[in-house]
N, C-alpha and C positions, 0 to 999 in steps of 0.2 A: 504494499500499499504506500503510495507517495505521500509526502508531507502534507500536501494540500487536502488530502482526503481524510486526514486524521482530525480528531477532536482536540479541544483545548485539554481535556482530561488526559488524553494520550500524550500530548506534546509537552505539557508543563513539566513532568518528571524528567523528560529527556533534556529539556533546557536546563533545569536545575542541576542535573548530573553531568552537564557539559558534554552530552553525547551528540547533540546538535547545537548549532549556534543561531541566535536571532538573525544574523545576516543571511544564513542559509535559508531560514524560513521566510523572511521578507523577500528575498530574491525569488523563491519559488512562487510566491503569490504575485509578485510583479510580472513574472514570466507568464503566469496564468491569465493575468489581466491582458497582457499583450496578445495572448493567443485567443482569448474569448471575446474581447470587446468588439471586434468588428461585427460579430453576430449578436452579442448580448446587449450592448449599450447600457450596462449597469452603472457606469461611472460618468459623472460630469467633470470631475477633476481628479487627477492622480498625482501624488507627491512622491515621485521616484527618488529624487535626490534627498529630500528631507527624511523619508522613511528609512533610506539606507544609512543616513547619518545617525538616526536614532537607534537603528539596529546595531551599528558599530559601538555606540555608547553602551547599549544594553549588554552586548557581548563582553565589553571590558568590565562592566560592573559585576556581572555574574562570575567572570573568571577571577575577580578580586574579592569574591565572597560577599558581595552586596546584593544578594538575591532578594527581590522585593515581594515575591509571591507568585501565584499561579498565572497571572496575566503578564508577568515580566517577559518581554520579548515577543509577545503574541501580537501579530498584525491584525488590524481591524479596519472597517470602513464606517462611515456615518452618513446617514441621510442628509442631503444638502439643505436642511433647515437648521442645523446646528452651527452656531457661530464658531469660527476658528480664527484666532487672532492673527492678523496679517495675511490671511488667505481668504480669497473670495468665498462668499456664501450666497448662492443665487436663489434659493427657494424653488429651483427648477423653473425659473421665469426670466424672460428678457428684462423685466422690470428691475431686477436686482443683479443683472449680469456682471456689473462692475463694482458691487458692494463688497468692501473689505472691512470686516469688523475690527475694532481695536481691543477686543477681549474675546476669550473663548467661553463657550457654554460651561456651566458648572460640571456637567458629566464628562465633558472632554478633559477638563482639568483633572478630575478625579481619575480618569483612566490613564492620563499622563503620569500622575503620581504613582499609580499601580504598575507602571512600566510598560503598558500597552503601546503599540506603535500604529499611528494613523496612516493608512495607505492612500486614502482619497475620499471624496465625497460622492455619494450615490445619487443616481437619477431618481426622480420621483414624479408623481402626478403633480402638476403645477400648483405650488403653494399648498400641497396636500389636499386639494379640493377635488377629490375624485378617487376612484377605486381600480382603474384599469392600467394606470401608468402610461397612457398614450399621450406623451408630452409633445405638445405642438411646436415647441421651440427647440428643445434638445433631442427630439425624436423619441419614439417609443422604446422602452425597455422590453426585453423579450424573455420568455420563460426558458430556462436551461433544459427542461424536459421536452419541449417542442417550441422552437423559436418562431413559429407562426402564431403562438398563443400568448395571451397576456400573462404577466407574472403576478397580477393583482397589485393593488395599491392601497394607500398611496406610497408605502415604503417598498415599492417593487424592486428598485435597484439594490436595496439592502438585502432582501431575501434572495434575489437572483445571484448576487455576488457570493453569499454564503453557500448556496446550493452548488454553484459552479466551482467553488474552491478558490475564488479570487480574493477572498477575505476569510478569516477564521471566525469572525463574528461581526455583527454590525449594530449600529444604533438606529432604531426606527422611532416613529411616533404613532400614536393610536388615538383617534378621535371618534371614529365610527367602526374601527376594526382594522386600521391601517398597518398594524404589526402582524395581527393574526391572519388576515386575509391573504397577503402575499406569502406568509410562512406556509399556510395550508396549500396554496396553489403551486408553490415551488418545492414542497416536500421537506421543509425544515421546521425548527421549533421556535415559536415566538411567544414572549411573555409580556403581557400588559399588567404592570404592577397596580396596586391600589392607588387611587387618585391621591396625590400628595406624597407618595412614597419616594419618588425620584424627581429631582429638581428639573424644572423647565426653564430656569434662568438661562438666557442666551439661546433660546429655541424660538424660531419664528412661529407665531401662533396661528392656528386655524380657528379654534373655538376655545378660549382660555378656560372655561368652566368644564370642558370635556376632554381637553388634550392630556395625553399621558406620554411619558417618555419611557422607553424600555429596550431590551435587547432582542436580537434575533441570532440564533446560533444553530449548530448541528445537533445539539442534544440538550436534555434537561440539565445535566451537570454543568454544561458550558453556560447556560443561562443563569444558573445559580451562582457561578463564579463571577459573572459580569455584574449581576444584581448586588452581590456583596460589595463590589467596588464602587458602585454608583449610587446606591440607596443612601438615604439619610437626610436629615433636616438641612435646609439651606435658607438662611435669613434673607437672601436676595430674591427668593421666590415666594410671593405672598400666599400661594396655595400650598406651600410645603408643610408637611405634617410633622409636628414635634412628637413623634412616636418612636420608641426605641427600635433599632434594627437588629436582625439576627445575622449569624454566620449561616448563610443559606446553603453552604456546601456540607457542613457537619451533619445535618439530619439525614442526608443521603447515604451516609455510611451506616445508618441504622435501618436501612430499607429492608423490609421483609414482606413477603406476600401475605403473611399472617396479619399485617396491619390493615388489610382490606376487610377482614372479618368484622362484621358489626357496623361498618361504615354506612351512614345514611346518605344515599345518593338520589338527588331529584332529577327527574326528566320532564321535559315540557313538550309533549307530542303535539299539543294544540298550536304550537309555534311553527311547526314544519310539516305536519302530516299533509300529504297530497301535493307538496311542491318540491320535495327532495328529488334530485336525480336518483334513479334506481340504484346505481352503484354506490352512491353516498349513503343511501338508506341501508344498504346491506352492511357497509362498514360500521355505521352507527349501531346497528343492531348487534353486530359481533362484539363491539366494545362494551355495550351495556350488558350483554350476556356474560362476557368475561368477568366483569365486576360482580355480577350476581352469582356466578359459579364459584367465585372465590370468597363468598360469604357476605357481600354487601347487601344491604336492604334497599331495593329500588322503590322509590315513591313518585307517583305521578303528581306533578304540581298543576295547580290551576292558576296560571300566571294572570295578573290583572289585564283585562281586555282593553288596554289604552293603546292609542296610536303612537307607539314609541318612536317610530321613524318620523312621523309628522312633528312630534314635539322636539325631538333632537334636531330636526331640520330647521325649525324656528329658532332654536338656540344658536345653531351654527350660523344661520343667515345673519342674525343680529350681531353676533360677535365677529364674524369674518369681515363685515362691512365696517365695523369700528376700527379695525386695523388697516383696511385697504382703501378707505375713503380718500385719503390724500393722493394715492397713486391713481385711483380711478378718475380723479378730477384733473390730474396733471399729465398723465401718460397712459390713457386707456388703451391705446393702440398697441402697447407692448404686452398685453395679456393675450393668451390663447383665446380663440373665439368662444369656445364652450364655457371655459372658466369665467371669462369676462361677463357673459350673459347671466351666469348664475350669480355672480357677485353684484351686478347692477340691479338685479331683482331684489337683492337683500335690503336695499335702502327703503323698501316699501313695507317692511315689517313693522306694524304699529308697536309702540312701547307696551301697551296693555297686553298685546298678544305674547310678547316676549316674557313679561312678568308672570302671566298665567302659565306659560310653559315651565318656568322655574318652579312655580307652585305645584304643578302636576308632577314635576321631577321629585320634589320632596315627598309627595304622597307615594310615589313609586318606591323611593328609598325606604320608607316606612314599611311598605308591603314586603320588600325583600328582607328587612330585618326580622319580620315575623316568619318568613319562609325559612330563614336560617336558624330559627329555633327548632325546626323540624328536620333539617338536613345538614350535612357537613359540606357537601359540594354539589354542583349541578353539572350534568353532561349535556352538551349541545353540539350539533354539527357546527363546524366553523363557517362553512359556506353551503348554500343549497345547490350550487352548481360547481363543476370543475372549470379549469381554465379554458376560456373560449377564444376563438380566433381574434387576433388584432384587427380592428376596423369593421368588425361585423355589425350590422345595423340592428338586429334584434336577436334575443335569445328566448328560449321557452321559460315561462313562469306559470306553473300549473297548466291551465287550459288556454293561457294567453301567450302572445309574443310581445316582449317589451324591449325598449331601448335601454341597455344596461348603464348608459352614461347618465340617463335621467331617472330611471327607476332604481330604487335602492336595493336591488337584488342581492348584491354581494354583502351589504351591511346588515341584512335582515337578522342574522343570528349574533353578530358581533356587537352591534350597537347597544345591546342590553347592558353589557358590562361597562361601557363608557358612560351610559346614562346613570347607572347606580354607583359607578366608581369602584366596583369590586375587582379583585385580581382575577385574571383569566390567562390560561396558557393553551396554545394550539399545538397539538402533537400530530406528526405524520402517522397515520394509522392504517394506510392501505393504498390501493390504486384502482383506477377505473379500468374497464376493459381496454381502453386506448392507451393504458400505461401512464396516465396522469395522476399525480398524488392527490390523496384525500386527507383532509385534516379534521380532527375532532377536538373540541375545546372543553376544558374543565374550568369551571368558575368556582372560586373559594370565598372564604370570609374576609372581610376587610383587614388588612395588615397581617394576614396569616399566610403569606407567601411561602413560608417554610414548610408548612403542612401540605400546601397545594403542590409545591415542587416535589416533595417526598412521594406523594401519591402518583404524580406524573412519572416520576423516576422508577417507581415499582412497575408500573405498566410498561414503560419503555424497556426496562431490563428483561422483562419476560416476553418481549416481542422483537428481539434483535434481528429476527429473520425478515422484518419489514424494512430494514435499512438497505436502500439501494442508492446507486449513484446515477445522476442524470448523464446523458450523452456528452454534454459539454465539460464534465468533470473527469472524463475518462481519457 
């Protein structure tokens, strides 16, 4: 197995024991970027010289006994919403194509302190306002499993780079599912932490009250390692939660299938019955049956019949316009046509409609608090469809055909966790008949990422046969 196909869990001991060097690892990723980018288009910017300098420094530090931990010498990428001091941050748009921040996002700083090495900035759906990653300015990112298909969005370049091995992990953002959707469609693992768990300081906002920052990686362990480095209170982020953090790796060493016995797991068939692709429905059933066969108690939930997507849409529209108003008035022509139309409509959301949406959100959060008195976690499909062709006009939705750029098809299952702010992780759990990845998500209790990751890790370790490599990683 080549270096780029390994996980952080496999590579960290080799780096610590000086069996491989950070220079060797960064070089392998840079070579994979050069090899795959003509097809994949997962990166907007690549920092070849800077990352090699950082790799040489990491090599020297490790050789001299200054090993900083499991991310020391590990190359990663970041969605191009994250500020990087002295390096342009575009938001995936012509609007900010020349913007160079004078400081870095808090999570970038924390990863630097942990010794991780930034390779470049990933392609995304413009300003994170979409789920296909069909970027009109920088071009569409493509799925490593089938380059004619979307990778999902908005963190499409992040998930695609991890799947293709051109980065070991990546930073994404999640407002309606933008970490978990591309993770599912690209066959990798994506974690959306609890709202406030990870700082958003220095991250271009989409919807400040729903935005989450988090990792995308090859495995649950790798996500736990990154979360351990980036989680924690940040006084520079008004939404940051002053809640103690755990070592998210340590509980994974205590994984045992016996931990599943007696676990109360909720399912919400009312949310997806009749609209799931058949292959995804099959995988979901297999996952639920595995938990039940191993002693979990499955409980069918009656989720409140609110128009979650409609409410989140109102919140997003109000908040996205608050940030983009200045640009829409001064340089509207620099936006992609679809994103521009969506943003311009946002100015017509009445204040009372926005306030009522926030009130309904509080009611929803109260309902979820009651639900979690009865269950320990919830299982949902990550998406109801697999990766569809780039540029396609419509896709099936139940008995209808809908435009996936206007209809919230891809966010139907993921927006729930952004709305309530609970942590959720998407795991690769199988494949369609066409060989496209299928993701299933687990949603846990607020600020209990440790137990969520442990459960996900137990499932992952008992299903290692599901791990495959996309064509672009071979």
